[in-house]
Steps between C-alpha positions, in 0.01 A plus 500: 500500500752689735672819421846308504369239264349760261821693479703175445266422200561858354881468530513156343258607218724804420805283466339266232532551128219275424196427705200274469140618498470356853802690627352823355167446687682423821716810457194716436319360804808555728541862381122585528519369860795729581329798332168449649586394848846661562486803257839392389643731230777245416215265391323774307815556300582136444148426370496835303830406338353157406230685304738757372735234341192346345418837358170500686558859624159599644506271807880576528416873514252459768733281713789756466270776602409317820861457580589859422233603756705321748813690383679194346774637281485232233135584442586863386764353255250270319223764510734736335574250221130416451402872440827582308452226247118501516483134588124518577430681177562865605822679545497752786837677530390709792429193703824337378707802595330511851590143578846511355584829665381371843749221461780732378452713820547182701832448323369219283721456179229363287261787574791743419580364153140502413451860602809575288329327216206721535718804464661361193161446322318783649238276660285713747814713570666751256748322276849539626769274344780665697320423819447141387861456423609654823267276701626178327868614535452555867314167549766304312771482784235406750369199318858370428499397869177296455532118485142375525387388153167691550681833552464730209863461389431410134227772463750769619798364306313479174371859545853625580653306217252680267614834645865396445450408143324826432808672634737298266625266776391199309774258649380578847141465398562158352678382818205623705254310282687182540505544884128571490437177295688283732319640810155476329561148382544397868166673581318330214639168613295538809206684349415492129242780555416660166619840630856363556504342162381826332808680663730225359354535151543873500852465653614253221354707225669825630838311571520382134432841365842598664708185434520256209329166570754206514355219317785270614431553867172574657280381777136415584389862550682629194248292297258773584689697229501224251137405537390838367564368154482150337790288641573133582704445824616193673652454859559234751352384837682209654650418160136477352448722195230767528353661182374854485375698211305826417289576198423814287178559691679502844399142613754285677534124499693320772544130481183466284280715725375831362490833676316802380809737538841518671342634822273198529799271441714656764207485756392150448749282308596193702717187507381207697250723669757758609500856355807581294520831687564302818776283350649758263845444654487139406436585120818509283638449148276765340539479127342718223410256217394767245 
């Protein structure tokens, strides 16, 4: 296998929403070749992220650490999240702070908002909500210029919206939540990573704490709010009726297939082999039946 072919396999694999076992094995073989023979941090990150998204965090941690030794910026980001959330079973806020602060010093926006979070909660550093709010307020105009769906626009927008609501500026906060929702939906269209969906769930829950839910007009991601309680919903895809309902115990049924909870539904629900999150813009006519 050549370096060029191995990288092509990695790029093509990353674009696919569904892969066969054979494609997975070919991808792993290509990445291991690049890691072993070329010491390629890009391949370390790509393979590490494959494991991370599968919630197999131990091999992901090892690969990210190897990439960090090569001073690959994305590695510091993922390592910070692993230790911040205790993905491997143990939270270590000192390590998380070290990685996020290293990124912040490089001007990285994601590292900056996570350092701010640590001041908000008093993780490793002394709790300082004023500093948290100041850092987010200073970051907000910077991320407004971002256009890449993977830039931390919704992460900063939702934090700033919460700050605005706290200051009594609820109208501004609601507008910001809607902008964050639109941006995040585009990101999820390309990558239904569980972390992105978690952000959307919290965003929707917080949004409808501030504004009344409109049962006469809502969209795909607004069903996050409805699925918290027992509801029956219908919507259309290419004029075909889709049925969605939630139960008292939190289970969700979509077109006869059951999911354990709303998170599982949003991550895995499909129509004709295509994830709903990928085609959310093609779903319409949402109607609350009860």
